[in-house]
A tleap script that builds the chain and sets N, CA, C and O, in Angstrom:
source leaprc.protein.ff14SB
mol = sequence {
  NMET LYS THR ASN LYS LEU LEU ARG LYS LEU
  GLY SER GLU PHE LEU MET GLY ILE ALA GLY
  ILE LEU GLY THR HIE ILE GLU THR LYS ILE
  GLY LEU GLY ILE PHE LEU LEU ILE PRO GLY
  ILE ALA ILE PHE PHE SER LYS GLU VAL ALA
  HIE GLU ASP ASN PRO GLU ALA SER TYR ILE
  ILE GLY THR PHE LEU ILE PHE ILE ALA ILE
  LEU LEU PHE PHE ILE ARG TYR LYS GLU LEU
  ARG LYS LYS THR CGLU
}
set mol.1.N position { 21.778 -5.739 -3.593 }
set mol.1.CA position { 20.319 -5.968 -4.512 }
set mol.1.C position { 19.585 -7.211 -3.856 }
set mol.1.O position { 18.459 -7.181 -3.360 }
set mol.2.N position { 20.308 -8.154 -3.931 }
set mol.2.CA position { 19.473 -9.583 -3.414 }
set mol.2.C position { 19.006 -9.537 -2.250 }
set mol.2.O position { 17.902 -9.972 -1.922 }
set mol.3.N position { 19.860 -8.971 -1.486 }
set mol.3.CA position { 19.412 -8.855 0.171 }
set mol.3.C position { 18.070 -8.049 0.345 }
set mol.3.O position { 17.195 -8.518 1.073 }
set mol.4.N position { 17.856 -6.668 -0.401 }
set mol.4.CA position { 16.609 -5.953 -0.142 }
set mol.4.C position { 15.883 -6.781 -0.786 }
set mol.4.O position { 14.849 -7.034 -0.168 }
set mol.5.N position { 15.997 -7.419 -1.958 }
set mol.5.CA position { 14.687 -8.188 -2.448 }
set mol.5.C position { 14.518 -9.469 -1.420 }
set mol.5.O position { 13.365 -9.894 -1.348 }
set mol.6.N position { 15.214 -9.942 -0.854 }
set mol.6.CA position { 14.919 -11.027 -0.090 }
set mol.6.C position { 14.147 -10.295 1.376 }
set mol.6.O position { 13.169 -10.877 1.845 }
set mol.7.N position { 14.576 -9.208 1.933 }
set mol.7.CA position { 13.848 -8.568 2.755 }
set mol.7.C position { 12.567 -8.054 2.365 }
set mol.7.O position { 11.686 -8.195 3.212 }
set mol.8.N position { 12.228 -7.461 1.227 }
set mol.8.CA position { 11.059 -6.947 0.949 }
set mol.8.C position { 10.247 -8.349 0.877 }
set mol.8.O position { 9.155 -8.358 1.445 }
set mol.9.N position { 10.635 -9.417 0.296 }
set mol.9.CA position { 9.605 -10.625 0.209 }
set mol.9.C position { 9.264 -11.238 1.596 }
set mol.9.O position { 8.149 -11.694 1.851 }
set mol.10.N position { 10.199 -11.219 2.389 }
set mol.10.CA position { 10.070 -11.737 4.043 }
set mol.10.C position { 9.218 -10.499 4.717 }
set mol.10.O position { 8.371 -10.795 5.559 }
set mol.11.N position { 9.399 -9.281 4.408 }
set mol.11.CA position { 8.441 -8.504 5.037 }
set mol.11.C position { 6.930 -8.515 4.483 }
set mol.11.O position { 5.962 -8.178 5.165 }
set mol.12.N position { 6.871 -8.930 3.213 }
set mol.12.CA position { 5.649 -8.702 2.520 }
set mol.12.C position { 4.837 -10.395 3.012 }
set mol.12.O position { 3.636 -10.571 3.221 }
set mol.13.N position { 5.665 -11.174 3.069 }
set mol.13.CA position { 5.005 -12.340 3.766 }
set mol.13.C position { 4.634 -12.352 5.154 }
set mol.13.O position { 3.561 -12.875 5.452 }
set mol.14.N position { 5.404 -11.824 6.098 }
set mol.14.CA position { 5.171 -11.543 7.175 }
set mol.14.C position { 3.692 -10.735 7.540 }
set mol.14.O position { 2.959 -11.017 8.489 }
set mol.15.N position { 3.455 -9.629 6.500 }
set mol.15.CA position { 2.469 -8.929 6.698 }
set mol.15.C position { 1.371 -9.722 6.187 }
set mol.15.O position { 0.320 -9.601 6.817 }
set mol.16.N position { 1.366 -10.484 5.222 }
set mol.16.CA position { 0.311 -11.352 4.798 }
set mol.16.C position { 0.007 -12.468 5.455 }
set mol.16.O position { -1.000 -13.101 5.137 }
set mol.17.N position { 0.807 -12.869 6.443 }
set mol.17.CA position { 0.758 -13.660 7.518 }
set mol.17.C position { -0.243 -13.198 8.474 }
set mol.17.O position { -1.211 -13.867 8.837 }
set mol.18.N position { 0.104 -11.770 8.943 }
set mol.18.CA position { -0.629 -11.270 10.030 }
set mol.18.C position { -1.984 -10.978 9.302 }
set mol.18.O position { -2.807 -11.135 10.204 }
set mol.19.N position { -2.511 -10.719 8.429 }
set mol.19.CA position { -3.574 -10.149 7.669 }
set mol.19.C position { -4.212 -11.774 7.586 }
set mol.19.O position { -5.394 -12.007 7.842 }
set mol.20.N position { -3.435 -12.611 7.272 }
set mol.20.CA position { -3.889 -14.162 7.192 }
set mol.20.C position { -4.796 -14.686 8.576 }
set mol.20.O position { -5.849 -15.323 8.624 }
set mol.21.N position { -4.005 -14.190 9.564 }
set mol.21.CA position { -4.644 -14.623 10.973 }
set mol.21.C position { -5.767 -13.750 11.199 }
set mol.21.O position { -6.858 -14.235 11.499 }
set mol.22.N position { -5.590 -12.429 11.076 }
set mol.22.CA position { -6.830 -11.664 11.196 }
set mol.22.C position { -7.929 -12.333 10.270 }
set mol.22.O position { -9.083 -12.328 10.698 }
set mol.23.N position { -7.722 -12.787 9.296 }
set mol.23.CA position { -8.986 -13.221 8.392 }
set mol.23.C position { -8.998 -14.617 8.474 }
set mol.23.O position { -9.322 -15.334 7.527 }
set mol.24.N position { -8.575 -15.120 9.824 }
set mol.24.CA position { -8.720 -16.646 9.983 }
set mol.24.C position { -8.298 -17.636 8.885 }
set mol.24.O position { -8.935 -18.664 8.654 }
set mol.25.N position { -7.285 -17.300 8.280 }
set mol.25.CA position { -6.970 -18.390 7.417 }
set mol.25.C position { -5.256 -18.440 7.346 }
set mol.25.O position { -4.558 -17.429 7.429 }
set mol.26.N position { -4.799 -19.647 7.198 }
set mol.26.CA position { -3.255 -19.831 7.464 }
set mol.26.C position { -2.740 -20.463 6.158 }
set mol.26.O position { -3.014 -21.640 5.927 }
set mol.27.N position { -2.006 -19.736 5.293 }
set mol.27.CA position { -1.301 -20.502 4.126 }
set mol.27.C position { 0.031 -20.421 3.883 }
set mol.27.O position { 0.444 -20.741 2.768 }
set mol.28.N position { 0.882 -19.999 4.844 }
set mol.28.CA position { 2.119 -19.948 4.400 }
set mol.28.C position { 2.859 -20.409 5.912 }
set mol.28.O position { 2.267 -20.464 6.990 }
set mol.29.N position { 4.100 -20.673 5.704 }
set mol.29.CA position { 4.790 -21.049 6.946 }
set mol.29.C position { 4.980 -19.866 7.969 }
set mol.29.O position { 4.927 -20.013 9.189 }
set mol.30.N position { 5.244 -18.484 7.216 }
set mol.30.CA position { 5.493 -17.474 7.996 }
set mol.30.C position { 3.759 -17.014 8.723 }
set mol.30.O position { 3.730 -16.226 9.668 }
set mol.31.N position { 2.705 -17.483 8.273 }
set mol.31.CA position { 1.425 -17.273 8.776 }
set mol.31.C position { 1.126 -18.345 9.800 }
set mol.31.O position { 0.403 -18.000 10.736 }
set mol.32.N position { 1.489 -19.369 9.776 }
set mol.32.CA position { 1.937 -20.445 10.641 }
set mol.32.C position { 2.654 -20.188 11.977 }
set mol.32.O position { 2.271 -20.449 13.117 }
set mol.33.N position { 3.699 -19.658 11.584 }
set mol.33.CA position { 4.608 -19.266 12.632 }
set mol.33.C position { 4.059 -18.137 13.520 }
set mol.33.O position { 4.148 -18.135 14.748 }
set mol.34.N position { 3.507 -17.219 12.811 }
set mol.34.CA position { 2.855 -16.213 13.910 }
set mol.34.C position { 1.748 -16.734 14.543 }
set mol.34.O position { 1.562 -16.338 15.694 }
set mol.35.N position { 0.920 -17.570 14.050 }
set mol.35.CA position { -0.094 -18.243 14.892 }
set mol.35.C position { 0.210 -19.053 15.990 }
set mol.35.O position { -0.544 -19.321 16.926 }
set mol.36.N position { 1.408 -19.441 15.811 }
set mol.36.CA position { 2.058 -20.264 16.848 }
set mol.36.C position { 2.751 -19.532 17.980 }
set mol.36.O position { 2.648 -19.897 19.151 }
set mol.37.N position { 3.604 -18.275 17.508 }
set mol.37.CA position { 3.935 -17.496 18.174 }
set mol.37.C position { 3.434 -16.549 19.475 }
set mol.37.O position { 3.930 -16.237 20.558 }
set mol.38.N position { 2.075 -16.243 18.712 }
set mol.38.CA position { 1.211 -15.272 19.716 }
set mol.38.C position { 0.951 -16.253 20.776 }
set mol.38.O position { 1.419 -15.925 21.867 }
set mol.39.N position { 0.219 -17.562 20.731 }
set mol.39.CA position { -0.248 -18.255 22.203 }
set mol.39.C position { 1.001 -18.479 22.727 }
set mol.39.O position { 1.064 -18.188 23.922 }
set mol.40.N position { 2.487 -19.091 22.015 }
set mol.40.CA position { 3.489 -19.204 22.781 }
set mol.40.C position { 4.033 -18.159 23.751 }
set mol.40.O position { 4.278 -18.379 24.937 }
set mol.41.N position { 4.171 -17.166 23.207 }
set mol.41.CA position { 4.470 -15.942 24.159 }
set mol.41.C position { 3.298 -15.741 25.003 }
set mol.41.O position { 3.668 -15.291 26.088 }
set mol.42.N position { 2.208 -15.873 24.953 }
set mol.42.CA position { 1.135 -15.573 25.967 }
set mol.42.C position { 1.336 -16.524 27.069 }
set mol.42.O position { 1.431 -16.143 28.236 }
set mol.43.N position { 1.421 -18.098 26.618 }
set mol.43.CA position { 1.528 -18.874 27.595 }
set mol.43.C position { 2.627 -18.722 28.579 }
set mol.43.O position { 2.552 -18.931 29.789 }
set mol.44.N position { 4.044 -18.184 27.642 }
set mol.44.CA position { 5.155 -18.344 28.446 }
set mol.44.C position { 5.308 -17.091 29.394 }
set mol.44.O position { 6.089 -17.212 30.338 }
set mol.45.N position { 4.709 -16.030 29.247 }
set mol.45.CA position { 4.796 -14.761 29.977 }
set mol.45.C position { 3.597 -14.635 30.810 }
set mol.45.O position { 3.630 -13.706 31.618 }
set mol.46.N position { 2.551 -15.362 30.791 }
set mol.46.CA position { 1.248 -15.320 31.622 }
set mol.46.C position { 1.521 -15.375 32.948 }
set mol.46.O position { 2.145 -16.316 33.438 }
set mol.47.N position { 0.999 -14.203 33.749 }
set mol.47.CA position { 1.153 -14.464 35.304 }
set mol.47.C position { 0.413 -15.448 35.786 }
set mol.47.O position { 0.839 -15.917 36.842 }
set mol.48.N position { -0.793 -16.028 35.257 }
set mol.48.CA position { -1.401 -17.083 35.726 }
set mol.48.C position { -0.981 -18.405 35.813 }
set mol.48.O position { -1.512 -19.296 36.475 }
set mol.49.N position { 0.369 -18.509 34.843 }
set mol.49.CA position { 1.134 -19.612 34.770 }
set mol.49.C position { 1.890 -19.757 36.334 }
set mol.49.O position { 1.803 -20.809 36.968 }
set mol.50.N position { 2.520 -18.742 36.776 }
set mol.50.CA position { 3.301 -18.685 37.731 }
set mol.50.C position { 2.481 -19.158 39.120 }
set mol.50.O position { 3.006 -19.626 40.130 }
set mol.51.N position { 1.166 -18.928 38.914 }
set mol.51.CA position { 0.678 -19.398 40.007 }
set mol.51.C position { -0.210 -20.788 40.144 }
set mol.51.O position { -0.957 -21.091 41.075 }
set mol.52.N position { 0.029 -21.403 39.175 }
set mol.52.CA position { -0.333 -22.756 39.182 }
set mol.52.C position { 0.663 -23.750 39.813 }
set mol.52.O position { 1.842 -23.419 39.941 }
set mol.53.N position { 0.139 -25.189 40.284 }
set mol.53.CA position { 0.788 -25.965 41.119 }
set mol.53.C position { 2.053 -26.526 40.128 }
set mol.53.O position { 3.149 -26.810 40.611 }
set mol.54.N position { 1.810 -26.625 38.957 }
set mol.54.CA position { 2.966 -27.269 38.142 }
set mol.54.C position { 3.445 -26.059 36.942 }
set mol.54.O position { 3.425 -26.518 35.800 }
set mol.55.N position { 3.705 -25.161 37.005 }
set mol.55.CA position { 3.962 -23.949 36.121 }
set mol.55.C position { 4.927 -24.731 35.013 }
set mol.55.O position { 4.798 -24.540 33.803 }
set mol.56.N position { 5.754 -25.493 35.494 }
set mol.56.CA position { 6.659 -26.102 34.506 }
set mol.56.C position { 6.332 -26.529 33.206 }
set mol.56.O position { 7.043 -26.189 32.260 }
set mol.57.N position { 5.168 -27.356 33.025 }
set mol.57.CA position { 4.420 -28.095 31.948 }
set mol.57.C position { 3.949 -26.726 31.117 }
set mol.57.O position { 3.810 -26.869 29.902 }
set mol.58.N position { 3.758 -25.742 31.546 }
set mol.58.CA position { 2.988 -24.583 30.717 }
set mol.58.C position { 4.344 -23.801 30.432 }
set mol.58.O position { 4.239 -23.020 29.486 }
set mol.59.N position { 5.262 -23.827 30.878 }
set mol.59.CA position { 6.604 -23.164 30.390 }
set mol.59.C position { 6.897 -24.127 29.266 }
set mol.59.O position { 7.134 -23.677 28.145 }
set mol.60.N position { 6.895 -25.293 29.474 }
set mol.60.CA position { 7.519 -26.042 28.419 }
set mol.60.C position { 6.800 -26.046 26.991 }
set mol.60.O position { 7.348 -26.063 25.889 }
set mol.61.N position { 5.527 -26.026 27.266 }
set mol.61.CA position { 4.514 -25.846 25.898 }
set mol.61.C position { 4.602 -24.530 25.462 }
set mol.61.O position { 4.486 -24.396 24.244 }
set mol.62.N position { 4.788 -23.442 26.165 }
set mol.62.CA position { 5.049 -22.261 25.416 }
set mol.62.C position { 6.504 -22.051 24.891 }
set mol.62.O position { 6.675 -21.168 24.050 }
set mol.63.N position { 7.369 -22.656 25.242 }
set mol.63.CA position { 8.668 -22.553 24.691 }
set mol.63.C position { 8.614 -23.224 23.427 }
set mol.63.O position { 8.900 -22.670 22.365 }
set mol.64.N position { 8.204 -24.555 23.550 }
set mol.64.CA position { 7.773 -25.653 22.300 }
set mol.64.C position { 7.186 -24.655 21.093 }
set mol.64.O position { 7.878 -24.578 20.078 }
set mol.65.N position { 6.098 -23.982 21.147 }
set mol.65.CA position { 5.264 -23.266 20.605 }
set mol.65.C position { 6.256 -22.304 19.953 }
set mol.65.O position { 6.314 -22.409 18.728 }
set mol.66.N position { 7.008 -21.435 20.487 }
set mol.66.CA position { 8.128 -20.306 19.962 }
set mol.66.C position { 9.141 -20.899 19.292 }
set mol.66.O position { 9.598 -20.395 18.266 }
set mol.67.N position { 9.632 -22.118 19.844 }
set mol.67.CA position { 10.832 -22.517 19.090 }
set mol.67.C position { 10.272 -23.343 17.441 }
set mol.67.O position { 10.997 -23.401 16.447 }
set mol.68.N position { 9.119 -23.798 17.504 }
set mol.68.CA position { 8.292 -24.244 16.110 }
set mol.68.C position { 8.421 -22.832 15.290 }
set mol.68.O position { 9.047 -22.754 14.233 }
set mol.69.N position { 7.845 -21.882 15.820 }
set mol.69.CA position { 7.725 -20.656 15.402 }
set mol.69.C position { 8.685 -20.203 14.436 }
set mol.69.O position { 8.629 -20.027 13.219 }
set mol.70.N position { 9.625 -20.057 15.347 }
set mol.70.CA position { 11.185 -19.762 14.884 }
set mol.70.C position { 11.700 -20.639 13.821 }
set mol.70.O position { 12.169 -20.185 12.777 }
set mol.71.N position { 11.611 -21.930 14.091 }
set mol.71.CA position { 12.147 -22.918 13.123 }
set mol.71.C position { 11.383 -22.611 11.970 }
set mol.71.O position { 12.108 -22.647 10.976 }
set mol.72.N position { 10.012 -22.276 11.662 }
set mol.72.CA position { 9.068 -22.224 10.525 }
set mol.72.C position { 9.752 -20.762 10.003 }
set mol.72.O position { 9.870 -20.711 8.779 }
set mol.73.N position { 10.117 -19.832 10.580 }
set mol.73.CA position { 10.574 -18.548 10.167 }
set mol.73.C position { 11.693 -19.006 9.329 }
set mol.73.O position { 11.680 -18.805 8.115 }
set mol.74.N position { 12.776 -19.685 9.991 }
set mol.74.CA position { 14.184 -19.809 9.547 }
set mol.74.C position { 13.924 -20.736 8.419 }
set mol.74.O position { 14.562 -20.359 7.436 }
set mol.75.N position { 13.347 -21.623 8.225 }
set mol.75.CA position { 13.174 -22.612 6.990 }
set mol.75.C position { 12.488 -22.015 5.750 }
set mol.75.O position { 12.635 -22.537 4.645 }
set mol.76.N position { 11.756 -20.944 5.936 }
set mol.76.CA position { 11.124 -20.196 4.953 }
set mol.76.C position { 12.288 -18.834 4.599 }
set mol.76.O position { 12.207 -18.160 3.573 }
set mol.77.N position { 13.081 -18.674 5.411 }
set mol.77.CA position { 13.938 -17.896 5.052 }
set mol.77.C position { 15.021 -18.585 4.086 }
set mol.77.O position { 15.390 -18.115 3.010 }
set mol.78.N position { 15.414 -19.655 4.603 }
set mol.78.CA position { 16.426 -20.541 3.646 }
set mol.78.C position { 15.299 -20.585 2.297 }
set mol.78.O position { 15.631 -19.972 1.282 }
set mol.79.N position { 14.449 -21.056 2.312 }
set mol.79.CA position { 13.660 -21.452 0.764 }
set mol.79.C position { 14.064 -19.745 0.013 }
set mol.79.O position { 14.977 -19.691 -0.811 }
set mol.80.N position { 13.313 -18.488 0.392 }
set mol.80.CA position { 13.364 -17.547 -0.249 }
set mol.80.C position { 14.936 -17.227 -0.491 }
set mol.80.O position { 15.235 -16.753 -1.588 }
set mol.81.N position { 15.733 -17.405 0.255 }
set mol.81.CA position { 17.318 -17.146 0.064 }
set mol.81.C position { 17.611 -18.002 -1.157 }
set mol.81.O position { 18.160 -17.438 -2.103 }
set mol.82.N position { 17.301 -19.344 -1.260 }
set mol.82.CA position { 17.663 -20.263 -2.389 }
set mol.82.C position { 16.984 -19.882 -3.213 }
set mol.82.O position { 17.504 -20.165 -4.292 }
set mol.83.N position { 15.674 -19.154 -3.394 }
set mol.83.CA position { 15.319 -18.704 -4.904 }
set mol.83.C position { 15.614 -17.383 -5.315 }
set mol.83.O position { 15.493 -16.999 -6.479 }
set mol.84.N position { 16.011 -16.665 -4.344 }
set mol.84.CA position { 16.714 -15.548 -5.008 }
set mol.84.C position { 18.319 -15.507 -5.442 }
set mol.84.O position { 19.007 -14.594 -5.899 }
set mol.85.N position { 18.577 -16.692 -5.152 }
set mol.85.CA position { 20.204 -17.094 -5.876 }
set mol.85.C position { 20.302 -17.378 -7.206 }
set mol.85.O position { 21.396 -17.650 -7.700 }
savepdb mol mol.pdb
quit
């Protein structure tokens, strides 16, 4: 039961994060994580980056943004898990 409640809360925060980005405001860690994840993935998988003279810098920046986004998701998950217990 607690797991379902936790997953519902995470899902609603994820959807609110997406809506927040579309509305150009970021209020939660999930919203900030989504905001960082989108450019991180775009930079990391961009075909134009591979044609640059020094693509390693762009790959490092993309990886860093993705890592920070995942870290924010994990921190919020732990906070919600602590609240539901």
